[in-house]
N, C-alpha and C positions, 0 to 999 in steps of 0.2 A: 604566224608567218608561214607562208606556203612556198614550197619549192615544187613547181609544176613541170610536167614534160615540156619540151621545147614547143613554143608556139610562135606566132608572128611577133617580131620585135615591136615593141610599143614605142610610141612617141610620148615623151614626158617633159615636164619642165621642173627644174630645181629652182627654188625660191629662197631668198634670205632677206630678212629685214634687220635693220639696226633702228633702235628707237632712242628718242631724246630723253624720255622720262619713263616712269612706271605706267603712264597712261598708254593703253594698248593702241590708241589711234595717233600716237606721237611718232610715227615712222619718219625717219630722217634720211634713210638710204634704203635702196632696194637693189638686189642683184637677181637676175632672172636668166637662166640658161636653158635653152630648148635642145633636146636630144632626140634624134631620129635614127633608128637602126644602129644604136650605140655610138653615134657620132654627134658631136656638138655642132649644131647648125645655126645657132643664134646665141649671142650674148648681149645682155642689157645690164647696164650699171648706172644708176641715177641717184643723185641727191634729191631729197624731198624736203620742201619747206613745211614743217608742221604748223598747226594752228597756234600753238603756244611757243613762246621764245625760251621756255625753260629747258635747259639741258643738264640733266643729272648724270648722264652716262658718258660724258666726254672722256673720262679716264679709261673707258673700255674701248671705244672706237675712235677717239681723237676728234670727233666732229663737234663743232660749236655753231651757234646761231649765225655767226659771221660766214661760216662755210655754206649755209643753206639759204640765207636771206633772199637770194635772187633765184633760187631753184624753183621749179614748178611745185604746186601743191599736189597732193595725191590725186585729187579730182582732175587736175589738168593732165597728169601723167598716166593715169590708169587706163584711159581708152586705148592708148598705144600698146601698153603692156597686155591688156586684156585681149587685144587682137592677136598678140603673139601666142596666146594660149589656145587659139582655134585649132582643133584637131588633136590636142594632147589628151592622153588617156588618164593621167594623174599628175599631181604635184608632189614633189619630193622636198623634204626639208629636214635639216638636222635639228632635232627637238621640235618636230612638227606641230605640237600643240601651241607653242609660242608663235610660230609664223602664221598658223591658221587664225589664231586670235587677233594678231595684228592686222592681217588682211581683212578679216570679217569686220573688225572695229572700224578700220579706215573706210571700208565700203558703207557701213551703217552711218558713220559720221557724215559722209558726203552724199548719202542717199543714192548709192550706186548698187546695182545688183551684184551680189556675191557670186563668184564662179561656183558652178555646181560640179566641182571636181573632188575626188577622193585625195587624201594626203597619205603618202608613205613616209614614215619616220625612219631616217637613216640611223638614228641611235638604236632603235629596236632592230633594224636590219643588221647592224654590226654586232650587236649582242647575240642575235640568233645565229647568223651565218658564220661568223668568225669567233664567236664566244669572247668578244672583247669586253673587258672591264678594267678601267673605266672606258667609256665609249664617247668621251668628249671629242669634238671635231678634230683637234690637233692629234689626239691619240689614234683615231681611225686613219687620219691622213698619214701619220708616221707609219702605221702598220701596212698601209697599201702603197706607200711611197708616192703620195699625192702632194704636190706643192700647195702651200697655203700661206696666205697673208691674213691671219685670223682677225675677225671682226671688220674686215673690209668686205662689204656686201657682195660684190662681184666675185671675189676670190672664194668666199664661203659658199656661194651658190654653185660655182664651178666645182669645188671640191665635193659638194653634195652630189652633183650630177655624176662625177667620176666614181663615187662610192656606189651609186646605183648601176653604173656601167660595169664595175667590177663584180657586183652581185649577179648581173645578167650573165657575165662571162663564166660564172660558177654555177649557172643553172637556175637561179632565182627568176621567177616571172611574176609580174603584177597580177593580183586578183583583188577583187573587192574586199576580200578578207585579210589582205596583207597587213 
């Protein structure tokens, strides 16, 4: 984790996926929040129709097949969301390995190019910058007084964006080694 001297503010996007099952390409919701100069400039929150009707994680996020049956597939939705990523310096996610895996799996399943963006993990950021343990999203949000409707993709993505904004306000800056 690097704290660097003040540099130009970055443009980044915070991303959050909810999945229907343990399959990493079973995205059933996505939240995407774009931040420029520490201000949120775009919010996207979409349901996604996964390829499989199996929903194992309804007890976590409350979504069922009936909620997403008429939603676009990842392949139908991704061109719009990918366009929103134009000009961003990095993606932020809470527990970034999970969201990176879902994004890459969905892109691979639908034969779409994966975005060539680095991920910043806000779990690691919270542990390093504020020494928080546990660093689950509700814990970090409570510490920073960020509102959260946990496991609602749009809310989780916005909370993640606000964590990065708070880190910027304390002097953290993105680097490829973050």
